[in-house]
C-alpha positions as CSV (number, residue, x, y, z in Angstrom):
1,X,0.0,0.0,-0.1
2,X,1.4,3.4,-1.0
3,X,-0.4,6.5,0.3
4,X,1.4,10.0,0.0
5,X,0.2,13.2,1.6
6,X,1.2,15.9,-1.0
7,X,-0.1,18.9,0.7
8,X,-1.5,20.2,3.9
9,X,-3.5,23.2,5.1
10,X,-3.6,22.9,8.7
11,X,-5.5,19.6,9.3
12,X,-6.7,19.2,5.8
13,X,-4.6,17.0,3.4
14,X,-4.2,16.4,-0.3
15,X,-2.6,13.0,-1.2
16,X,-2.4,10.2,-3.6
17,X,-3.4,6.6,-2.8
18,X,-1.9,3.8,-5.0
19,X,-4.3,0.8,-5.7
20,X,-4.3,-2.3,-7.9
21,X,-6.4,-0.4,-10.4
22,X,-4.7,2.8,-10.4
23,X,-4.2,5.9,-8.2
24,X,-6.9,7.8,-6.3
25,X,-6.3,11.4,-5.7
26,X,-7.5,12.6,-2.4
27,X,-9.9,14.2,-1.0
28,X,-11.9,11.9,-2.9
29,X,-15.8,11.6,-3.1
30,X,-16.8,8.1,-3.9
31,X,-20.1,7.7,-6.0
32,X,-22.2,4.8,-4.7
33,X,-22.8,1.9,-7.0
34,X,-24.8,-0.3,-4.7
35,X,-25.8,-3.1,-7.2
36,X,-22.5,-2.9,-9.4
37,X,-23.8,0.3,-11.0
38,X,-24.2,4.0,-10.3
39,X,-28.0,4.2,-10.8
40,X,-29.0,5.1,-14.5
41,X,-25.3,6.0,-15.6
42,X,-22.8,4.4,-17.9
43,X,-19.3,3.8,-16.2
44,X,-17.8,6.1,-18.9
45,X,-20.2,8.9,-18.0
46,X,-19.2,8.7,-14.3
47,X,-15.5,8.7,-15.2
48,X,-16.1,11.7,-17.3
49,X,-17.7,13.5,-14.3
50,X,-14.4,13.3,-12.6
51,X,-14.9,10.2,-10.6
52,X,-11.8,8.0,-9.8
53,X,-13.3,5.5,-7.3
54,X,-16.7,3.9,-7.1
55,X,-18.3,2.1,-3.9
56,X,-20.0,-1.3,-4.1
57,X,-22.3,-3.0,-1.7
58,X,-21.2,-6.4,-0.7
59,X,-24.4,-7.0,1.1
60,X,-26.7,-6.7,-1.9
61,X,-23.9,-8.2,-4.4
62,X,-23.8,-11.2,-2.1
63,X,-27.4,-11.9,-2.5
64,X,-27.7,-10.7,-6.2
65,X,-26.2,-12.0,-8.2
66,X,-23.6,-13.6,-5.8
67,X,-20.0,-13.3,-5.5
68,X,-19.4,-16.6,-6.9
69,X,-20.9,-15.7,-10.2
70,X,-19.2,-12.3,-10.3
71,X,-15.8,-14.0,-9.6
72,X,-16.7,-16.7,-12.6
73,X,-17.2,-13.8,-14.9
74,X,-13.9,-11.9,-14.2
75,X,-14.5,-10.1,-11.1
76,X,-16.4,-6.8,-10.1
77,X,-14.4,-4.5,-12.2
78,X,-15.0,-6.6,-15.5
79,X,-18.6,-7.4,-14.5
80,X,-19.5,-3.8,-14.3
81,X,-17.3,-2.3,-16.9
82,X,-15.2,-0.2,-14.7
83,X,-11.4,-0.2,-14.7
84,X,-10.8,2.1,-11.8
85,X,-10.5,1.6,-8.1
86,X,-13.6,0.2,-6.4
87,X,-14.0,0.1,-2.5
88,X,-16.5,-2.6,-1.2
89,X,-18.2,-2.3,2.2
90,X,-18.6,-5.4,4.5
91,X,-22.2,-5.4,4.5
92,X,-22.2,-4.7,8.1
93,X,-24.0,-1.4,7.8
94,X,-26.8,-2.9,5.9
95,X,-27.3,-5.6,8.6
96,X,-27.3,-2.9,11.3
97,X,-29.5,-0.2,9.4
98,X,-31.9,-3.1,8.8
99,X,-32.1,-4.0,12.5
100,X,-35.4,-5.5,12.3
101,X,-33.7,-8.5,10.3
102,X,-31.3,-9.2,13.0
103,X,-31.8,-12.7,14.5
104,X,-28.8,-12.7,16.9
105,X,-25.3,-11.0,17.3
106,X,-22.4,-12.7,19.1
107,X,-18.6,-12.8,19.2
108,X,-18.7,-15.0,16.0
109,X,-20.8,-12.9,13.8
110,X,-24.3,-11.7,13.0
111,X,-27.4,-13.6,11.9
112,X,-30.1,-11.9,10.0
113,X,-32.9,-12.3,7.6
114,X,-32.2,-11.5,4.1
115,X,-34.3,-8.6,2.6
116,X,-34.7,-10.6,-0.5
117,X,-36.2,-13.8,0.7
118,X,-36.3,-13.8,4.4
119,X,-33.9,-16.7,4.8
120,X,-31.4,-16.7,7.5
121,X,-27.9,-15.6,6.6
122,X,-24.8,-15.4,8.6
123,X,-22.0,-13.0,8.3
124,X,-18.8,-13.4,10.0
125,X,-15.4,-11.4,9.6
126,X,-14.2,-14.4,7.5
127,X,-17.2,-14.8,5.3
128,X,-17.3,-11.0,4.4
129,X,-13.5,-11.1,3.7
130,X,-14.3,-14.2,1.4
131,X,-17.2,-12.2,-0.4
132,X,-15.1,-9.1,-1.0
133,X,-12.0,-11.3,-2.0
134,X,-14.2,-12.9,-4.7
135,X,-15.5,-9.5,-5.8
136,X,-12.0,-8.5,-6.2
137,X,-12.4,-4.9,-5.1
138,X,-9.1,-2.6,-4.5
139,X,-10.3,-1.8,-0.9
140,X,-12.3,-4.1,1.3
141,X,-14.0,-2.9,4.7
142,X,-14.0,-4.8,8.0
143,X,-17.2,-6.1,9.3
144,X,-18.4,-3.9,12.2
145,X,-21.2,-2.9,14.5
146,X,-22.9,0.4,13.8
147,X,-24.9,1.3,16.8
148,X,-27.8,3.6,16.1
149,X,-27.8,7.2,17.0
150,X,-28.8,7.9,20.6
151,X,-28.2,4.4,21.7
152,X,-27.6,3.4,25.3
153,X,-23.9,3.6,26.3
154,X,-23.7,-0.2,27.1
155,X,-24.6,-0.6,23.4
156,X,-22.1,1.6,22.2
157,X,-19.4,-0.1,24.2
158,X,-20.5,-3.3,23.2
159,X,-20.4,-2.2,19.5
160,X,-16.8,-1.0,20.0
161,X,-16.0,-4.3,21.5
162,X,-17.4,-6.4,18.9
163,X,-15.9,-4.3,16.1
164,X,-12.5,-4.9,17.4
165,X,-13.0,-8.6,18.1
166,X,-14.2,-8.9,14.5
167,X,-11.6,-6.7,12.8
168,X,-8.7,-8.7,14.5
169,X,-10.0,-11.8,12.7
170,X,-10.7,-10.3,9.5
171,X,-7.2,-8.9,9.6
172,X,-5.9,-12.4,9.2
173,X,-8.3,-13.8,6.6
174,X,-7.2,-14.2,2.9
175,X,-7.8,-11.4,0.5
176,X,-7.6,-10.9,-3.3
177,X,-4.2,-10.0,-4.7
178,X,-3.3,-6.4,-4.0
179,X,-6.6,-5.9,-2.0
180,X,-6.2,-3.4,0.7
181,X,-8.2,-3.7,4.0
182,X,-9.5,-0.8,6.1
183,X,-10.5,-0.9,9.8
184,X,-13.4,0.9,11.1
185,X,-13.6,2.7,14.5
186,X,-17.0,3.2,16.3
187,X,-17.9,4.9,19.3
188,X,-20.6,7.3,18.0
189,X,-20.1,11.0,19.5
190,X,-18.8,9.5,22.7
191,X,-15.2,10.8,23.2
192,X,-13.8,8.1,25.5
193,X,-15.4,5.2,23.3
194,X,-14.3,6.7,20.1
195,X,-10.8,7.1,21.4
196,X,-10.7,3.6,22.6
197,X,-12.0,2.2,19.5
198,X,-9.5,4.1,17.4
199,X,-6.7,3.1,19.6
200,X,-7.7,-0.6,19.3
201,X,-8.3,-0.5,15.6
202,X,-5.1,1.4,14.7
203,X,-3.0,-1.2,16.8
204,X,-4.1,-3.7,14.2
205,X,-2.4,-2.0,11.6
206,X,-4.7,-1.8,8.7
207,X,-4.1,-0.2,5.2
208,X,-6.4,2.7,6.1
209,X,-9.0,3.7,8.7
210,X,-12.6,4.5,8.5
211,X,-14.7,6.7,10.9
212,X,-18.0,4.6,11.3
213,X,-20.9,5.2,13.4
214,X,-21.5,8.8,12.3
215,X,-23.8,10.5,10.0
216,X,-26.5,8.1,11.1
217,X,-29.0,10.6,12.7
218,X,-27.0,12.3,15.5
219,X,-26.9,16.2,15.6
220,X,-24.4,17.8,13.1
221,X,-22.3,19.8,15.4
222,X,-21.3,16.9,17.7
223,X,-20.6,14.7,14.7
224,X,-18.3,17.5,13.3
225,X,-16.7,18.0,16.6
226,X,-16.1,14.1,16.8
227,X,-14.3,14.2,13.6
228,X,-12.2,17.2,14.6
229,X,-11.1,15.1,17.8
230,X,-10.8,11.6,16.1
231,X,-9.0,12.4,12.8
232,X,-5.8,13.4,14.3
233,X,-5.8,10.1,16.4
234,X,-5.6,8.3,13.0
235,X,-2.1,7.5,11.5
236,X,-1.0,10.6,9.4
237,X,0.5,8.0,6.8
238,X,-2.5,6.3,5.9
239,X,-5.8,7.2,4.3
240,X,-8.9,8.3,6.4
241,X,-12.4,7.5,5.4
242,X,-15.6,9.2,6.6
243,X,-18.5,6.8,6.0
244,X,-21.6,8.4,4.5
245,X,-21.5,12.0,4.0
246,X,-22.1,13.8,0.7
247,X,-23.9,17.2,1.3
248,X,-21.8,20.3,0.2
249,X,-21.3,21.7,3.6
250,X,-20.6,18.2,5.2
251,X,-18.0,17.5,2.6
252,X,-16.3,20.6,3.3
253,X,-16.3,20.2,7.1
254,X,-14.8,16.7,7.0
255,X,-12.2,17.7,4.6
256,X,-11.1,20.6,6.7
257,X,-10.8,18.1,9.7
258,X,-8.2,15.8,7.9
259,X,-10.7,13.3,6.1
260,X,-9.5,11.9,2.7
261,X,-12.5,9.9,1.4
262,X,-16.0,9.8,1.7
263,X,-19.1,8.5,0.1
264,X,-22.8,9.0,0.1
265,X,-26.2,8.2,-1.9
266,X,-27.4,11.7,-1.5
267,X,-26.5,13.2,-5.0
268,X,-27.9,10.3,-7.0
269,X,-30.9,9.9,-4.7
270,X,-31.7,13.5,-4.9
271,X,-31.2,13.4,-8.7
272,X,-33.9,10.6,-8.9
273,X,-36.3,12.8,-6.8
274,X,-36.1,16.0,-8.9
275,X,-33.7,18.0,-6.8
276,X,-30.4,19.6,-8.1
277,X,-27.4,20.7,-5.9
278,X,-26.0,23.9,-7.1
279,X,-23.5,26.5,-6.0
280,X,-26.6,28.6,-4.7
281,X,-28.3,25.9,-2.8
282,X,-30.8,23.0,-3.6
283,X,-33.4,23.3,-6.3
284,X,-36.6,21.4,-6.3
285,X,-37.2,21.1,-10.0
286,X,-40.9,20.2,-9.4
287,X,-41.4,23.8,-8.3
288,X,-43.7,25.9,-10.6
289,X,-41.3,28.8,-10.5
290,X,-39.0,27.0,-13.0
291,X,-41.7,26.5,-15.6
292,X,-40.3,29.2,-17.8
293,X,-36.8,29.5,-16.5
294,X,-34.3,29.3,-19.5
295,X,-31.3,29.5,-17.5
296,X,-29.2,26.1,-16.7
297,X,-29.3,24.3,-13.4
298,X,-26.0,26.1,-12.3
299,X,-24.4,29.0,-14.2
300,X,-21.1,27.7,-12.8
301,X,-21.5,24.0,-13.9
302,X,-20.1,22.3,-17.0
303,X,-22.0,19.0,-16.8
304,X,-24.0,17.7,-19.8
305,X,-27.5,18.8,-18.1
306,X,-26.2,22.6,-17.6
307,X,-24.2,22.9,-21.0
308,X,-27.3,21.9,-23.2
309,X,-30.8,22.0,-21.2
310,X,-32.8,24.6,-19.4
311,X,-34.3,24.3,-16.0
312,X,-37.8,24.6,-17.6
313,X,-37.0,21.6,-19.9
314,X,-35.7,19.5,-16.9
315,X,-38.6,20.5,-14.8
316,X,-41.0,19.2,-17.6
317,X,-39.2,15.9,-17.7
318,X,-39.2,15.5,-14.1
319,X,-43.0,16.2,-13.7
320,X,-43.8,13.8,-16.6
321,X,-41.5,11.3,-15.0
322,X,-39.3,11.0,-17.9
323,X,-36.2,9.3,-17.1
324,X,-34.0,11.7,-19.0
325,X,-34.8,14.2,-16.4
326,X,-33.7,12.0,-13.6
327,X,-30.5,11.0,-15.6
328,X,-29.5,14.7,-16.2
329,X,-30.1,15.5,-12.6
330,X,-28.1,12.8,-11.5
331,X,-25.2,13.7,-13.9
332,X,-25.3,17.2,-12.6
333,X,-25.3,16.3,-8.9
334,X,-22.4,14.0,-9.3
335,X,-20.4,16.5,-11.3
336,X,-21.2,19.3,-8.6
337,X,-19.9,17.0,-5.7
338,X,-16.9,16.0,-7.7
339,X,-16.0,19.5,-8.9
340,X,-16.4,20.8,-5.1
341,X,-14.1,18.1,-4.0
342,X,-11.7,18.8,-6.8
343,X,-11.9,22.5,-5.8
344,X,-11.1,21.7,-2.2
345,X,-8.0,19.8,-3.3
346,X,-6.8,22.7,-5.3
347,X,-7.4,24.9,-2.2
348,X,-5.6,22.8,0.0
349,X,-2.6,22.8,-2.3
350,X,-2.7,26.7,-2.5
351,X,-3.0,26.9,1.3
352,X,-6.5,28.6,0.9
353,X,-9.0,25.9,2.0
354,X,-10.6,28.2,4.7
355,X,-11.4,31.0,2.3
356,X,-12.7,28.4,-0.3
357,X,-14.8,27.0,2.2
358,X,-16.2,30.2,3.5
359,X,-16.9,31.5,0.1
360,X,-18.6,28.3,-1.0
361,X,-20.9,28.1,2.1
362,X,-21.6,31.9,2.0
363,X,-23.1,31.4,-1.5
364,X,-25.2,28.3,-0.3
365,X,-26.5,30.1,2.8
366,X,-27.3,33.4,1.1
367,X,-29.2,31.7,-1.5
368,X,-30.3,28.8,0.5
């Protein structure tokens, strides 16, 4: 594993991570391709928007179509037609976000009912390592326990304990050739538990580290405070991943605090519901005020939607439930987030992240 920090601006970092399928420049936003696709988009389109890495969902791919079939067909990269880096989660977050499906949790692993057919399924550190090895992703995530926001302190402590127990076992499990493994620290916004989890996970010496158990419903200010306290405790020479953030303010806040990688379904999900992320805030294209608006979604954007179509036309498509409208909004939202992240990287290299962040957020707040 090779990760080089190429520039810093206070706690913020710019860097380059080498993977088996090429380099990843950080800070990096990772579009989510849950079922081996970024919904409605061709991989070449996603690449042209500026994406260098995609995220795949091991839970869903395990059930449909199955890691054995994907391996038989040449691995996840070949299967989905993407030749750049791919990160796969362990499936642990899906298990615990679907808490009503859990049958039991113990030191060995977790038993739950599949959301596809209701049959019982067992995930262990070894089984999720095998799933991700067969998928052939560049970065695999450890199985962890993500406690819900506002959970009891005993539950948070148990999540930390189990996450460490499982991480230690997955650390020793076989991987695909060249596959990196990231550990995940839990602890929610509890400072003591977060420090304990980071200490235990860092000691296991993973290729990179993730902050899990955040952006799951807790208040934003405590979340950002936790990141500010937690990020410096992670090894400076390894990549840092915040799991699950994709709004413009959140992206800039975690970058400023030293995070290198992040993902979220927000830009694509908003696109599919008729909302555009822009430099002047969110636009609900279903709104009647856009019916005769001949301007682009965002004057500052160079995406296919903004370079050719009007707000009025996209509103028409959305209200008529035409798929082109949702595709155009998805293209735009991803381009917006990827350009924002690239702009933050340039600002770090110039030592001007604070002013870049302030100017960006001022525009959003002024027009939001």
